[in-house]
C-alpha positions in Angstrom: -15.2 -99.9 -20.4 -17.4 -98.1 -18.0 -16.6 -94.6 -16.7 -18.0 -93.4 -13.5 -18.6 -89.6 -13.5 -18.3 -88.0 -10.2 -20.7 -85.1 -10.5 -20.0 -83.9 -7.0 -16.3 -83.5 -7.7 -17.1 -81.6 -10.9 -19.5 -79.4 -9.1 -16.9 -78.6 -6.4 -14.2 -77.9 -9.0 -16.6 -75.6 -10.8 -17.5 -73.8 -7.6 -13.8 -73.4 -6.7 -13.0 -72.0 -10.2 -16.0 -69.7 -10.0 -14.7 -68.4 -6.6 -11.3 -67.8 -8.2 -12.8 -65.9 -11.1 -15.1 -63.8 -8.9 -12.1 -63.1 -6.6 -9.9 -62.0 -9.5 -12.8 -59.9 -10.9 -13.4 -58.3 -7.5 -9.7 -57.6 -7.1 -9.6 -55.9 -10.5 -12.8 -54.0 -9.7 -11.5 -52.8 -6.4 -8.1 -52.0 -7.9 -9.9 -50.0 -10.6 -11.8 -48.1 -8.0 -8.6 -47.4 -6.0 -6.8 -46.3 -9.2 -9.7 -44.1 -10.1 -9.7 -42.5 -6.6 -6.0 -42.0 -6.8 -6.2 -40.5 -10.3 -9.1 -38.3 -9.2 -7.2 -37.2 -6.0 -3.7 -36.9 -7.5 -4.3 -35.9 -11.1 -7.9 -35.2 -12.2 -8.9 -33.0 -9.2 -5.7 -30.9 -9.2 -6.0 -30.5 -13.0 -9.6 -29.4 -12.6 -8.6 -27.0 -9.9 -5.9 -25.6 -12.1 -8.4 -25.1 -14.9 -10.7 -23.2 -12.5 -7.7 -21.1 -11.4 -6.8 -20.2 -15.0 -10.4 -19.2 -15.7 -10.4 -17.1 -12.5 -7.2 -15.3 -13.5 -8.5 -14.7 -17.0 -11.5 -13.0 -15.4 -9.2 -10.9 -13.2 -10.4 -12.7 -10.0 -7.1 -12.5 -8.2 -8.7 -13.5 -4.8 -9.2 -17.1 -6.0 -6.9 -19.6 -4.3 -6.1 -23.1 -5.3 -6.3 -25.9 -2.6 -3.0 -27.6 -2.0 -3.5 -31.3 -1.5 0.1 -32.6 -1.5 3.8 -31.7 -1.7 4.3 -33.2 -5.2 4.5 -31.3 -8.4 0.8 -30.4 -8.4 1.1 -29.1 -4.9 4.1 -26.9 -5.8 2.2 -25.7 -8.9 -0.9 -24.8 -6.8 1.3 -22.9 -4.3 3.0 -21.0 -7.2 -0.3 -20.1 -8.7 -1.5 -18.8 -5.3 1.6 -16.7 -4.9 1.1 -15.3 -8.4 -2.5 -14.5 -7.7 -1.5 -12.7 -4.5 1.0 -10.7 -6.3 -1.4 -9.8 -9.1 -4.0 -8.9 -6.4 -1.6 -6.6 -4.7 -0.5 -5.0 -7.9 -4.1 -4.4 -8.9 -4.8 -2.8 -5.5 -1.7 -0.7 -5.8 -2.8 0.5 -9.2 -6.2 1.4 -7.7 -4.5 3.3 -4.8 -2.3 5.2 -7.3 -5.5 6.2 -9.1 -6.7 7.8 -5.9 -3.8 10.2 -5.9 -4.3 13.6 -7.7 -1.9 15.2 -10.2 1.4 16.5 -9.0 0.3 20.1 -8.8 -2.6 22.3 -7.6 -2.9 26.0 -8.2 -4.0 27.8 -5.0 -4.6 31.4 -6.0 -1.3 33.1 -5.8 0.4 29.9 -4.5 1.0 26.5 -5.9 1.3 23.0 -4.3 3.8 20.7 -5.9 4.2 17.0 -5.0 6.7 14.2 -5.9 6.0 10.6 -4.8 8.1 7.5 -5.1 6.7 4.1 -4.1 9.3 1.4 -3.4 6.8 -1.3 -2.3 4.1 -3.3 -3.9 1.3 -1.6 -2.0 2.1 2.1 -1.4 2.2 3.4 2.2 2.3 7.1 1.5 -0.8 9.1 0.6 -1.6 12.7 -0.3 -4.5 14.6 -1.7 -5.7 18.2 -2.5 -9.1 19.8 -2.2 -10.2 23.3 -3.3 -12.7 24.8 -0.9 -15.6 27.2 -1.6 -14.2 29.9 0.7 -11.3 30.5 -1.6 -9.0 28.3 0.5 -7.4 25.0 -0.4 -6.8 21.9 1.7 -4.1 19.2 1.4 -3.2 16.1 3.3 0.0 14.1 3.5 0.0 10.8 5.4 1.7 7.5 5.9 0.2 4.1 6.9 2.4 1.2 8.0 1.9 -2.4 6.8 2.0 -2.3 3.0 -0.8 -4.9 2.9 -4.5 -5.1 2.2 -5.4 -3.7 5.6 -3.2 -0.6 5.0 -4.9 -0.2 1.5 -8.3 -0.3 3.2 -7.2 2.4 5.8 -5.8 4.5 2.9 -9.2 4.5 1.1 -10.9 5.3 4.4 -8.5 8.2 5.0 -9.2 9.7 1.6 -13.0 9.3 2.1 -13.1 11.0 5.5 -10.7 13.8 4.3 -13.1 14.6 1.4 -16.1 14.4 3.6 -14.9 16.4 6.7 -12.7 19.1 5.1 -15.5 21.1 3.4 -17.4 21.1 6.7 -14.5 22.1 9.0 -12.4 24.1 6.5 -11.4 26.7 9.0 -10.3 24.2 11.6 -7.9 21.5 10.4 -7.5 20.4 14.1 -11.2 19.6 14.2 -10.8 17.5 11.1 -7.9 15.6 12.7 -9.8 15.0 15.9 -12.7 13.5 14.0 -10.3 11.4 11.9 -8.7 10.1 15.1 -12.1 9.1 16.5 -12.9 7.1 13.4 -9.5 5.4 13.2 -9.8 4.3 16.8 -12.6 2.1 15.7 -10.7 0.5 12.8 -7.1 0.3 13.9 -7.3 -2.8 16.1 -3.7 -3.9 15.4 -2.3 -0.4 16.3 -0.8 0.4 12.9 1.3 3.5 12.7 -0.9 6.1 10.9 0.7 9.5 10.6 -1.0 12.5 9.0 -0.7 16.2 8.5 -3.5 18.4 7.2 -3.0 21.9 5.9 -5.5 24.6 4.8 -3.9 27.3 2.6 -5.4 30.8 2.8 -3.9 32.7 -0.2 -5.5 36.0 0.9 -3.8 36.1 4.3 -0.7 34.2 2.9 -0.8 31.5 5.6 -1.2 27.7 6.1 -3.2 26.4 9.0 -1.9 22.9 9.9 -2.8 20.1 12.3 -0.5 17.3 12.8 -0.8 13.7 14.0 2.6 12.2 14.3 3.9 13.2 10.9 7.4 14.6 10.2 7.9 18.2 11.2 7.6 20.6 8.2 10.5 22.7 7.0 10.1 26.4 6.2 12.6 28.1 3.9 12.9 31.8 4.3 13.6 33.4 0.9 15.1 36.6 2.3 17.5 35.1 4.8 18.1 32.0 2.7 17.8 29.7 5.8 15.6 26.8 6.7 14.0 25.8 10.0 11.9 23.0 11.3 8.4 23.8 12.6 8.0 22.0 15.9 4.5 20.4 15.8 4.7 17.5 18.4 1.8 15.1 18.3 0.9 11.4 18.3 -0.3 9.2 15.3 -4.0 8.6 14.5 -6.0 5.7 16.0 -3.7 5.0 18.9 -5.5 6.8 21.8 -8.0 9.5 22.5 -6.1 12.7 22.2 -6.1 15.9 24.1 -7.4 18.8 22.0 -5.2 19.0 18.9 -3.6 22.4 18.4 -3.6 24.4 15.2 -0.3 25.8 14.0 0.1 28.6 11.4 2.8 28.8 8.8 3.4 32.3 7.3 3.9 31.9 3.5 5.0 35.5 3.0 8.5 35.2 1.5 8.6 31.6 2.6 8.4 28.1 1.1 6.9 25.3 3.1 8.2 21.7 2.7 6.3 18.7 3.9 7.6 15.1 3.6 7.2 11.5 4.8 9.8 10.0 7.0 11.1 7.9 4.0 13.0 11.1 3.0 15.1 11.1 6.1 15.4 7.3 6.7 17.4 6.7 3.5 20.7 4.8 3.6 23.7 5.1 1.3 25.8 2.2 0.1 27.6 2.3 3.5 24.3 1.9 5.3 24.6 5.4 6.7 21.3 7.0 7.5 20.6 10.3 5.8 18.8 11.8 8.7 16.8 15.0 9.5 19.7 17.4 9.6 21.1 16.4 6.2 17.7 16.6 4.7 17.2 20.1 6.0 20.6 21.2 4.7 19.9 19.6 1.3 16.6 21.4 1.1 18.2 24.7 2.0 21.0 24.4 -0.5 18.8 23.3 -3.3 16.2 25.9 -2.8 18.8 28.6 -2.7 20.3 27.2 -5.9 16.9 27.1 -7.7 15.9 30.6 -6.6 19.2 32.1 -7.5 19.0 30.8 -11.0 15.3 31.7 -11.2 14.5 28.3 -12.5 10.9 27.2 -13.0 10.6 23.6 -11.9 8.6 21.3 -9.6 10.6 21.8 -6.4 9.4 18.6 -4.9 10.5 16.6 -7.9 13.8 18.4 -7.9 14.4 17.5 -4.3 13.4 13.9 -5.0 16.0 13.7 -7.8 18.7 15.1 -5.5 17.9 12.5 -2.9 18.5 9.8 -5.5 21.8 11.3 -6.3 23.1 11.8 -2.7 22.1 8.3 -1.7 23.9 7.0 -4.8 20.7 5.5 -6.2 20.6 2.7 -3.6 17.1 1.1 -3.7 14.9 2.7 -1.2 13.2 0.7 1.5 10.3 3.0 2.1 8.0 5.2 0.1 8.9 8.9 -0.1 6.5 11.8 -0.6 7.6 15.5 -0.8 5.0 18.3 -0.9 5.9 21.9 -1.2 3.8 25.1 -1.1 5.3 28.2 -2.7 4.3 31.5 -4.3 3.5 31.1 -8.0 5.6 34.1 -9.0 
């Protein structure tokens, strides 16, 4: 029996099978590439980014941010890491800002400055500082900067720097210091933040405080002999808003008097019924508590004592703002 082999048919079948094989291999190859791309995009790249983020956090680089590629679990994890980094960054900045603050007391010859500060936000908004001067006088500053963010932290550092640079040069004229501060903040306060500030220069020899004000809360003076308090009217506008007319100097007589300076957080407190404490109640509280302290001849940090009393009268409701109280009194 003779068999006729059709080589052309075999060749065609072979070629057809070869095409199938190549097609299948190509499909697998392309599928592998696609899977690799998807794995890289959806798993490997996010994992690598998370590894970089962990390394950055371990090196205390809290400004590092993870890219968010999707809304899946990796995306949510990246967002959570970024929020954590932001919080850690703000806490670090807040700690650095607290390190800028001096101790709670400064002896000024026959007088003493006492301060109490309570920060209720992540980045503090209140600022204070002391500076002994060569002429036997002493300067202090109490200020508040709105925003509670990185820009406000930058402005706080700027305020401390200029206060330390300008005060020794213009120690007799706090109004000159304030005018120069205003000129500098006009250059850097593009978003018109509220920056209030009060500078005082204590002269122990003449028993006076020379003050200049820029929108800060009016000081309270307690007269020891009459056992009464009064506000010192020092109207003004905050720093960095507009060019000011010449700032006026005010003088507080320290003879038989205690001067109380404070941020507006002390008067903007609310109790559990959301009733605002207000200026009049704060003045009355200051008067009654100073009278009580002096009658008992207690030795204490008056500013801290007033802060504790504020907590009690507001029934320890969490405060929404920072509070700073600074007092100047005779040491004996």
